[in-house]
Each structure stands twice: as structure tokens, then as C-alpha cells.
C-alpha positions in Angstrom: 128.0 -15.3 25.6 130.3 -16.2 28.5 128.7 -16.2 31.9 130.5 -15.3 35.1 129.3 -16.3 38.6 125.8 -15.3 39.5 124.9 -15.2 35.8 126.5 -11.9 34.9 127.5 -11.9 31.2 130.5 -9.9 29.8 128.2 -8.8 27.0 126.0 -7.1 29.7 129.0 -5.4 31.0 129.9 -4.0 27.5 126.3 -2.9 27.2 126.4 -0.9 30.5 129.5 0.7 29.3 128.0 1.6 26.0 124.8 3.0 27.6 127.1 5.3 29.8 128.9 6.4 26.8 125.7 7.2 24.9 124.4 9.4 27.9 127.7 11.2 28.0 127.6 12.0 24.2 123.9 13.2 24.4 124.9 15.6 27.1 128.0 16.8 25.1 126.3 17.3 21.7 123.3 19.0 23.4 125.8 21.4 24.7 127.4 21.8 21.3 123.9 22.5 19.7 123.3 25.1 22.3 126.5 26.9 21.6 125.7 26.8 17.8 122.1 27.9 18.3 123.2 30.6 20.5 125.8 31.9 18.0 123.2 31.8 15.2 120.7 33.6 17.2 123.2 36.4 18.0 124.2 36.6 14.3 120.7 36.9 13.2 119.9 39.6 15.7 123.0 41.6 14.7 121.6 44.8 13.2 124.9 46.1 12.2 124.7 49.1 14.7 126.8 47.7 17.4 129.5 49.9 19.0 133.1 48.7 19.1 132.5 47.8 22.8 129.5 45.6 21.8 131.5 43.9 19.0 134.3 43.2 21.5 131.7 41.8 24.0 130.4 39.5 21.3 133.9 38.4 20.3 134.6 37.6 24.0 131.3 35.6 24.2 132.1 33.6 21.2 135.6 32.9 22.5 134.2 31.8 25.8 131.7 29.5 24.1 134.3 28.1 21.8 136.7 27.3 24.6 134.0 25.5 26.6 132.9 23.5 23.7 136.5 22.5 22.8 137.1 21.3 26.4 133.9 19.2 26.1 135.2 17.7 22.8 138.4 16.9 24.5 136.6 15.3 27.4 134.4 13.2 25.1 137.3 12.0 22.9 139.2 10.9 26.0 136.1 8.9 27.0 136.1 7.2 23.5 139.6 6.1 24.2 138.9 4.9 27.7 135.8 2.9 26.6 137.8 1.4 23.7 140.4 0.2 26.1 137.7 -1.1 28.5 136.2 -3.0 25.6 139.5 -4.6 24.6 140.2 -5.6 28.3 136.8 -7.2 28.4 137.3 -9.1 25.1 140.6 -10.3 26.6 139.1 -11.7 29.7 136.3 -13.2 27.7 139.0 -15.0 25.6 140.8 -16.2 28.7 137.7 -17.7 30.2 136.6 -19.3 27.1 139.8 -21.3 27.1 139.4 -22.5 30.7 138.4 -26.1 31.3 135.3 -26.2 33.6 136.7 -29.5 35.2 140.2 -28.1 35.8 141.0 -27.6 39.5 142.3 -24.1 38.4 138.9 -23.1 37.0 137.5 -21.5 40.0 140.8 -19.4 40.5 140.6 -18.3 36.9 137.2 -17.2 37.2 137.8 -15.3 40.5 140.7 -13.6 39.0 138.7 -12.6 35.9 135.9 -11.2 38.2 138.4 -9.0 40.0 139.9 -7.7 36.8 136.4 -6.9 35.7 135.3 -5.2 38.8 138.4 -3.2 39.0 138.0 -2.1 35.4 134.3 -1.3 35.8 135.0 0.7 38.8 137.8 2.7 36.9 135.6 3.2 33.9 132.6 4.4 36.1 134.9 6.8 37.9 136.2 8.2 34.6 132.6 8.5 33.2 131.4 10.3 36.3 134.3 12.6 36.2 133.7 13.3 32.5 130.1 13.9 33.3 130.9 16.5 35.9 133.3 18.2 33.6 130.7 18.6 30.8 128.1 19.7 33.1 130.4 22.4 34.4 131.2 23.5 30.9 127.5 23.6 30.0 126.8 25.8 33.1 129.8 27.9 32.0 128.1 28.4 28.5 124.6 28.9 30.1 126.2 31.6 32.4 127.9 33.2 29.6 124.7 33.5 27.7 122.9 35.1 30.6 125.8 37.6 31.2 125.8 38.4 27.4 122.2 39.5 27.8 122.5 41.5 31.0 123.8 45.0 31.5 126.7 44.8 33.8 126.0 48.2 35.4 122.2 48.2 36.1 121.7 44.4 36.1 118.8 44.9 33.8 118.5 43.2 30.4 120.7 44.8 27.7 119.9 46.2 24.3 120.4 42.7 22.7 117.8 41.2 25.1 115.5 44.2 24.7 115.6 43.8 20.8 114.6 40.0 21.3 111.8 40.7 23.7 110.3 43.4 21.5 110.5 41.1 18.5 108.9 38.2 20.3 106.1 40.3 21.9 105.3 42.1 18.6 105.0 38.7 16.8 102.8 37.3 19.7 100.7 40.4 19.8 100.1 40.2 15.9 99.4 36.5 16.1 97.0 36.3 19.0 95.8 39.9 19.0 97.1 40.5 22.5 97.8 44.0 23.8 101.3 45.1 24.2 102.9 48.2 25.4 106.4 49.8 25.3 107.7 52.3 27.9 111.0 54.3 27.4 112.4 56.6 30.0 115.4 59.0 30.2 117.1 60.1 33.4 116.7 63.8 33.6 119.9 66.0 33.7 122.0 63.0 33.7 125.0 65.0 32.3 124.7 67.2 35.2 125.3 64.3 37.7 128.5 63.4 35.7 129.7 67.0 35.5 129.1 67.9 39.1 129.7 64.7 40.9 131.7 62.5 38.6 131.0 59.6 36.4 131.0 57.3 39.4 127.9 59.3 40.7 126.3 58.8 37.3 126.9 55.1 37.5 125.2 55.0 40.9 122.3 56.8 39.7 121.8 54.3 36.8 122.4 51.4 39.2 119.7 52.8 41.7 117.2 53.5 38.9 117.7 50.0 37.6 117.1 48.5 41.1 113.9 50.6 41.8 112.6 49.7 38.3 113.0 45.9 38.9 111.4 46.3 42.3 108.2 48.0 41.0 107.4 46.3 37.7 105.5 43.1 37.2 107.5 39.9 36.8 106.2 39.4 33.3 107.6 42.8 32.2 111.1 43.0 30.7 113.2 45.9 32.2 116.1 46.9 30.1 118.8 49.4 29.7 118.1 50.7 26.2 121.3 52.7 25.9 123.2 55.3 27.9 120.9 56.9 30.5 117.8 55.5 28.6 115.9 52.5 30.0 112.9 50.7 28.6 110.3 48.4 29.8 108.6 45.8 27.5 105.1 45.1 28.8 103.4 42.0 27.5 99.6 41.6 27.6 99.3 45.2 28.7 96.9 47.7 27.5 97.7 51.4 27.0 95.6 52.4 30.0 97.1 49.7 32.3 100.5 50.7 31.1 99.8 54.4 31.7 99.0 53.8 35.3 102.1 51.5 35.7 104.2 54.2 34.1 103.1 56.8 36.5 103.8 54.6 39.4 107.3 54.0 38.2 107.9 57.7 37.6 106.9 58.4 41.2 108.8 55.6 42.6 112.1 56.9 41.0 111.2 60.5 42.1 110.8 59.4 45.7 114.1 57.4 45.9 117.3 58.9 47.2 120.7 57.9 45.7 123.5 57.8 48.3 126.9 58.9 47.1 129.9 60.3 48.9 127.8 61.2 51.9 125.4 63.0 49.6 121.8 62.3 48.8 120.9 62.8 45.1 117.4 63.3 43.8 116.6 61.6 40.5 113.8 62.1 38.1 112.9 60.6 34.6 111.0 61.7 31.7 108.7 58.9 30.3 107.3 58.0 26.8 104.7 55.3 26.2 103.0 53.6 23.3 100.9 50.5 22.7 101.6 48.4 19.6 99.3 49.1 16.8 98.2 46.3 14.4 101.0 45.6 11.9 103.4 48.0 13.5 107.1 47.1 13.4 109.7 47.6 16.1 111.2 50.8 14.7 107.8 52.6 14.6 106.8 51.5 17.9 110.1 52.6 19.5 109.8 55.9 17.6 106.5 56.7 19.1 107.5 55.8 22.6 110.8 57.7 22.2 108.9 60.8 21.0 106.7 60.7 24.1 110.1 61.2 26.1 110.9 64.1 23.9 107.4 65.7 24.7 108.1 65.0 28.3 111.5 66.8 28.3 109.8 69.8 26.6 107.0 69.8 29.1 109.5 70.5 31.9 110.9 66.8 32.7 109.9 64.5 35.6 106.5 63.6 33.7 105.4 61.3 31.0 103.4 61.4 27.7 101.8 58.6 25.9 100.7 58.2 22.3 97.0 57.2 21.7 97.4 56.8 17.9 96.8 60.5 17.1 98.9 62.6 19.4 100.6 62.8 22.7 98.9 63.1 26.1 100.2 63.8 29.5 100.7 60.6 31.5 98.2 61.5 34.3 95.4 62.3 31.8 93.1 59.3 31.3 90.4 61.0 29.2 90.6 62.9 26.0 91.9 66.4 26.7 93.5 68.8 24.1 96.4 66.8 22.5 100.0 67.9 22.4 100.3 68.5 18.7 103.9 69.7 18.3 106.9 71.2 20.0 106.0 74.4 21.9 102.1 73.7 21.7 99.9 74.7 24.6 99.9 71.8 27.0 97.3 73.1 29.3 95.1 70.4 30.7 91.5 71.0 29.5 90.1 68.1 31.3 86.5 68.7 32.6 86.8 69.9 36.2 83.4 68.8 36.9 84.1 65.2 36.1 82.1 63.1 38.6 84.0 61.0 41.0 82.8 58.0 43.0 82.2 58.7 46.7 82.8 56.2 49.3 79.2 55.5 49.9 78.8 54.6 46.1 81.5 51.9 46.4 80.5 48.2 46.2 79.7 46.7 49.7 81.5 43.7 51.3 79.0 41.2 49.8 79.5 42.5 46.2 83.3 42.6 46.7 83.4 39.0 48.1 81.4 37.7 45.2 83.6 39.2 42.6 86.7 38.1 44.5 85.5 34.6 44.7 85.0 34.6 40.8 88.6 35.9 40.3 90.1 33.3 43.0 88.4 30.5 40.8 90.0 31.9 37.7 93.3 31.9 39.4 93.1 28.2 40.5 91.9 27.2 37.0 94.4 29.2 34.8 97.3 29.8 37.3 97.2 33.6 37.1 98.1 35.8 40.0 95.7 37.9 42.4 96.2 40.2 45.3 93.9 41.6 47.9 94.2 44.5 50.3 92.5 45.4 53.4 92.8 49.2 54.2 92.0 50.8 57.5 91.9 54.5 58.2 93.6 54.8 61.5 91.7 56.4 64.3 88.6 56.9 62.1 86.1 56.2 64.9 87.7 58.9 67.1 87.8 61.4 64.3 84.2 60.8 63.3 83.2 61.1 67.0 85.2 64.4 67.4 84.2 66.2 64.2 80.8 64.5 63.3 79.2 62.3 60.7 79.6 64.9 57.9 83.3 65.3 58.4 83.7 61.6 58.7 82.0 61.1 55.2 84.2 63.8 53.8 87.4 62.1 55.1 86.2 58.7 53.7 85.4 60.3 50.4 89.0 61.8 50.3 90.6 58.5 51.2 88.6 56.8 48.5 89.9 59.3 45.9 93.5 58.8 47.0 93.2 55.0 46.8 91.5 55.1 43.4 94.2 57.3 42.0 96.8 54.6 42.7 94.7 51.8 41.2 94.2 50.5 37.6 90.9 50.5 35.9 90.7 46.7 36.3 91.1 46.9 40.2 88.1 46.7 42.4 87.6 48.9 45.4 84.9 48.3 48.1 83.8 49.9 51.3 83.4 47.1 53.6 82.9 48.8 57.0 83.1 52.4 58.5 86.7 53.5 57.9 87.6 50.3 56.2 88.1 49.5 52.5 89.0 46.4 50.4 90.8 46.3 47.1 91.2 43.5 44.6 94.2 43.6 42.2 93.7 41.1 39.3 97.0 39.9 37.7 99.1 41.1 40.6 101.3 39.1 43.0 101.3 39.7 46.8 104.7 41.6 46.3 103.2 43.9 43.6 100.4 44.4 45.7 102.7 45.4 48.5 104.2 48.2 46.2 100.8 49.5 45.5 99.9 49.6 49.1 103.2 51.5 49.8 102.2 54.1 47.2 98.8 54.6 48.6 100.2 55.1 52.2 102.7 57.6 50.8 100.2 59.5 48.9 97.7 59.9 51.8 100.6 60.8 54.3 101.8 63.6 52.1 98.4 65.4 52.0 96.5 67.0 54.8 92.8 67.2 54.6 91.7 71.0 55.2 89.0 71.3 57.9 88.2 75.0 58.6 91.2 76.5 60.2 92.6 73.1 60.9 94.3 70.3 58.9 93.8 66.6 59.5 96.7 64.3 58.6 95.5 60.8 57.8 97.3 57.6 58.0 96.3 54.1 56.6 97.3 50.6 57.8 97.0 48.1 54.9 97.3 44.2 54.9 98.2 42.8 51.6 98.0 39.1 50.5 98.4 37.1 47.3 96.2 34.2 46.4 97.2 30.7 47.7 96.5 27.3 46.3 93.8 26.4 49.0 92.2 29.9 49.1 88.7 31.2 48.6 87.6 34.7 48.7 86.8 34.6 52.6 90.3 33.3 53.3 92.0 36.0 51.4 89.9 38.7 53.1 90.5 37.3 56.5 94.3 36.9 55.8 94.6 40.6 54.9 92.4 41.7 57.8 94.6 39.7 60.2 97.7 41.5 59.0 96.0 44.9 59.8 95.0 43.7 63.3 98.7 42.4 63.9 100.1 45.6 62.8 97.8 47.8 64.8 97.6 45.5 67.9 93.7 46.0 67.7 90.8 43.7 66.9 88.7 45.0 64.1 84.8 44.7 64.4 83.5 42.1 62.3 81.6 43.4 59.3 
């Protein structure tokens, strides 16, 4: 091996260039594999039912991927040529130095000239390698972007039908393998043709965009919201039982009902009809979709702006949690036969602060151990002390019982509510982030604000102030409670009495 000044060998220079080339080719062939893998995946998931527009979109996707891959091939082949030229240059310099007599007075000049040539050649090669790496990275990003776009509905920005099919298949397989619950929701925009006929197709597009945006805001991050087709949307809900999905579905329906679509100085009201089903053991995608879709049909027949869920035997209205008379067929009597005497928990029967703190601490520990989400709320009935003083203890108890019912109606079965002080409640939301807790809080405030409490010839309009927080890495139960409590104090400008 010929040594240059400071012990640098020509072989080392060639090794460095070779390693750089290897790194370049690893990136290149990784990208090529990604393209081929994506193409195979799309082919495997093509059920033959694509429309002409879908087929054209797939052809465009394939063309973009092929073009990016070809550009990467060109870059790589150019680098093969550049590195080959560099190797020949290094070999030539090595031969020249091998013929230099160390005792010759021109030896130092020859070595210095060789070093200049090597440094210049290395700098040029490194520049070319860096430029090639950037080009390959840019093309890889183009392929990645193309794949994301290929699985996203351009209008609603939700996942498209191809992504829906994939998510459904994955979750059905996971549910079967690990015996995990899994639910599917399908919804259809009510009177969608009317929006198009009366206001034009652009209004219909704006309706779908708004529904898609609202859906993304109110669902859990683990759920996959999709545009199923036309004015139908779907929600794939992993690790979600039917009862949990039923409550979430009703929240979604209400959120869409409450939104206003602004179009041409008009405010359009939108509602949806909802169908819901939980995957049964061994059930395939076709059957699950069929059950959820039939729930949409029953909701349309029942007057729209409602939901029905399938419990394995028949269809039930979405707001029915028990076992009333089932909807058996089209035109059947759907009167809710739920027992009106069903007992409801009063505010005084709720867990107290100590019990709530104990359970919250257990959940916080689980969050730290397993990395799951958790949210907590501190709820204060505004002006409760004044109302109780003005109307008496009996009326104060009635008001708290009413508020407790409104709060409970917006919660899941797994959520824990407690009465921690006069006029103050706390709620624990397992599996929910702070953002999701904020959505629940907004629903509770809207519900209580829309209903007045009758009191003789008067009506009392209640308002709630709610602090919401998600669990943080250094939290314990007391820190979460205090943080939510501090939010309430900041919003009301009042210091709450210590419970």
C-alpha cells in the first residue's frame, strides 16, 4: 500500500469511496423495494370493483412511482461511473508515486502534486455523492407523498376507500388473533341530493368537507375516519366495544348536527344517519359492513338524524343502552319500551374525592407503565352557592342531581364521575387524551346550556365551568386534579374552597 504524507493510504481513500457508494445504493434499493412493495400491496387489495376514476388514479400513482424509481436508477448509474473514474484516477496516482525515487530532489514536489490531485478528486466525488444522496432522498419523499395521497380522499382529507379496506382487514385479523373488541361505524349524510339540487354541487362538496373536518376533530386518534363512498363515511374503531362505540357514535352525530356549513352567505344545517356494529368472532368484512350499513338503513327509516346499532340479534336505537323492543324489520314499531322507572344515580350517591383520587392514582400508574392516555375534568356549577342560598338546600340537591344526569349522559360506562365538593364534580376519562377530554367537556356544557331546570313558575338556566387535563409523565392523581382545578379558577377568576 502506498502511503501519502501523515500516513494516509490510497487504499483507505478507495475504501471510503466504496463505503459512500454502498450507502448510496442501500438508500436507492430501499426506495425501489418500497415502490415494488406498494405496487404489490395495491394489486393484492384490488377487489375488481374500482370505478374508472379509481383505475385512472391507480395508473397515475403507478406512473409517478415508476418515474421516481427511474430517476433514482439514473442517479445511481451515474454514481457508478463517477466512482469508477475516481478509482482509475487513484490507481494512476498510485502508479505515479510508485515510480518516484524517495531520494530524488523532486520526490517532495511529486508527492505534494499527488496530494493536491487526491484532495481535489475526493472533494469532487464527495460533492457528487452528497448531491446524489439528496436527489434520492427527494425521490423517496416523492414516492412516500404519493403513497399518502393515494390513500387520502382529496375532498374530505379523510382516508379513502382503499385505506378503509386495509384498516378493516387489519383490525379484523387483529381482533380474531388477540380476541380484542372492534367496532365499525357507517354514516350517511341526510338529504345530500337536496344540497346538490338546491345549492349546487359545490355546496354538496362543502358539506362533505365540513363533515369530514368535524369527524376528525371528535374521534379518537386511534380510530380511522374514512370516506366510504359518495356521501357515506365510515369509522374503523380498534379496541372498542359496542357500548363504547355506541356512546362515541352518538357524540359524533350530535357534533355534526350542531355544526353550521357556511356557503355563499348561507348557513346550512347537516345531519347524518348512523349504523354501528361490533365484529363477531369469525366474521368477515362483507358481513360486518353489511350489518353496519343496515343500521344506516333503519336510521333512515326511523326519520334520519339518528343511529341504530346491531347487537347480534336485531337493531336498537343508538340512545338505548339496555334491551328494549328490537327493530325487527322495515315498518316495525320502534317505540322505546325502556323502563321509565329505571333508577338513576343521584349526586349524593356518587364517589367522594377520596375514592376518586384513589382510582385516578391507579389509572395514572397504568398510564406511566403502559403508555396509555388518560384525561381528567374538574366541573363547577357556576353560582351554585348563591342558588342554594336563594332557593334552599332541597332545590340545591335537585340542581346537583340534574347536573349529574347531564354529565353522566355524555360519558362512557368506563368513565368515573365523583362529587368532590358542593357544586363541584370530577370526571376521569380512561383512554382519552386531553384534547378528547376537551371535546367531551364542550358537549357537557352545550347540553346543560340548552336545557333549563323547571322550578315552580320559574326556570333556572345553569352553566358549567370545566377544567380539562391529560396525564403528563411526572403526574400523580393530586397533580392532575390540581391542574384541572387551576384551570377553572383561572377561567372564573375565583379561588375555589379546598375540599
